[in-house]
N, C-alpha and C positions, 0 to 999 in steps of 0.2 A: 504494500500500500504506500509505503514511504517513497519507493522509487517512482511510482506513478503520480502520486498527488502531493508529495512533500513540498515542492516549490510553489505550487498553487495555493497551499494553505498559508504560506508566509507572505504572500503578496496581497495587497489590498485591491479590491475590485470597486469600480465606480458603480454606485447604486442610485445615483440621482441624475436626472436630466431636467430640461426646462419644463417638462409637463408631467413627469412621474418621479416617484421615489419608491425604493424597495427596501424593506426592513425585515428582520426576522429575530424573534426572541430565541430561536434555536442556536444561533451562532454565539460561540464563546471565544475566549482568548486561548483555548487549548491549541497547542501547536502540533499535536500528534495526528497523523493521518487517520488512524483507526485504533480501536481497542478490541482485543480478542479475548473471549472467555472459552477455555477448553474444558470439555466434559466427556467422561467415559460413559457412554449410553448403555453399552451392552458388552459383556465379555463372556466367551464360551471356551474355557480351557479343557479340552478333552485330551486323551492320550496321544492320538495321532493327528488331531486337527484342532486348531485354535481359530477362533473368530472374534474380532473386536470391532466395535462401532464407536468411533470418536466423533464428537460434534464440536466444531470451532465456530462460535457465534461471533461474527465480526460486525462492529458498529462503526460505520464511517463517520468521520467528523462532519457535522451538518454544514460546515462552511463549504464543503465540496459540492453538494447538490445546490445549495443556495447560490454559490458563485456561478455555477452552470445555468441556473434559472435566470440570474440577473443578466448575464451576457446574451442568452437566447431571447429573453423578454425584450431587451433593447432592440436587437436586430429585427425580430419578428414583428414587434409592435410598430416600428417605423415602416416596415414593408407593408403592413396591413392598413396603415393610415389611422392609427389610434389617435394621434395628435389632432388630426382634422375632425375626427368624430367627437372629440372632447369639446371642441368649439371654445377654446380659451380656458377651460377648466383644467385642474390638475388632478392626478389620480395618485393616491397613496396605497401601495400594495404591501401586504404583509404575508410572508410565507409562514404559515402556522404549523404545518406538518409536511414531512417529506419522507419518502422511503429511503432509509439509509442503513438497514440491517439485513444481513444475509448469513446463512450458515453453510459451512463447508463440512459435509458429511463424508467421513473417511471410513470405509469398511475394509478392514484388513483381514487377510486369510493366511494361515500358515499350515502346511501339511508336513508332518514329521515322518520321514522314512529313514533312510540312512543319513541324509542331509535334510535340512529344512528348506522347503520351497515356499516362498510367499509372494503375494500380490495384493494390491490395493485397488479399490474402485472408489473414485471421488465423485460427489455430486455437489453442486452449488445451488442452494435453495433460498430464494428471497423470502422476506417476512410478509410481503403483500400488505403494504401500508399505503393508503391513499395520499396523494398530494392535496393539501388543503391550503387555499390562498384566499384571504379576505381583502377587500378593497374599499376605499372611500373616495368619492368624488368631491373635490373642494372647489368652490367658486367664491371669490371675494371673502376668504377666511371662514366660510360656513359650509357645512356638509350638505350636499344636495342629493346624494344617493350613496348607498352602501350595499355590499353584497358579498357573497362567498362563492368561490368556484372549487368544486371537488372533482378531481380526476383520479380514476382508478389506477392502481399500480400496473404498469405494463411489463414489468420484469418477469421473465419466465425461468424456471429451473433449468439447469444444464445437468443432465443425467449422464452417468457412466463415463466420466472423464478419466483418462489414463494418468495424467500428471497434474498435480495440484496447482502448480504455478501457471501452467498454460490454461487450465480450466478457469482459474480465478481471473486471469487477465482477459480471457474471452468474455466472462461474465461482466467484468468492469467496463469493457468496451460496449456491450449491450446496455449496461446500466446508464452510462453517459448518454448514449443515443436516446434511450427511453426518457431520461430527465428532460432532454431537449424537446422530444415529441410531446411530453406531458405539459411542458411550459407553453408550447404552441396551442395546445387545447385550452389551457387557461386563458390565453389571450383571446382565442376565438369565443370562449364563453363570456368573457367580459364584453367583447364587442357586440355579442347578441343581446346582452342585457342593457346596453346603453341606449 
């Protein structure tokens, strides 16, 4: 996680424009890209065969998806004409919830004959948490409209991966693209409600 997101966590993203601002109470000053909790879910030690199931629950720093949300929102909102639709008003956007937790399920197998032969099968499973964004329209320092946009988590599990690093990177690539797609859906919902 640190290799992929380390530098983006330590950089400041612009979250204001002349007609919108983006904030989130999820973002903290934590500089770690993620935290991982390891848990042994199941262990079956037999004489000739062992099976173990380990779960690593990874929580990404919320700054990662909020930063992706901010840059995608800016680009997509400008392309869709949100500024013109606001007609001089400003919009305050708050990212209230975002998917940022997934589990790496490691199922290990060992067969004991003369030598031990082992193999692992990895799966990456998202938590399935919706993106929730609230907004307020402000005109002349007074609120004219408010609302909430909820977009279902688009992340899908990656089953039966052979290598944990490759499977995790593949999931994170999907994750980044899905955060961008979910952000575009948020902008579309806001435009529909205006």
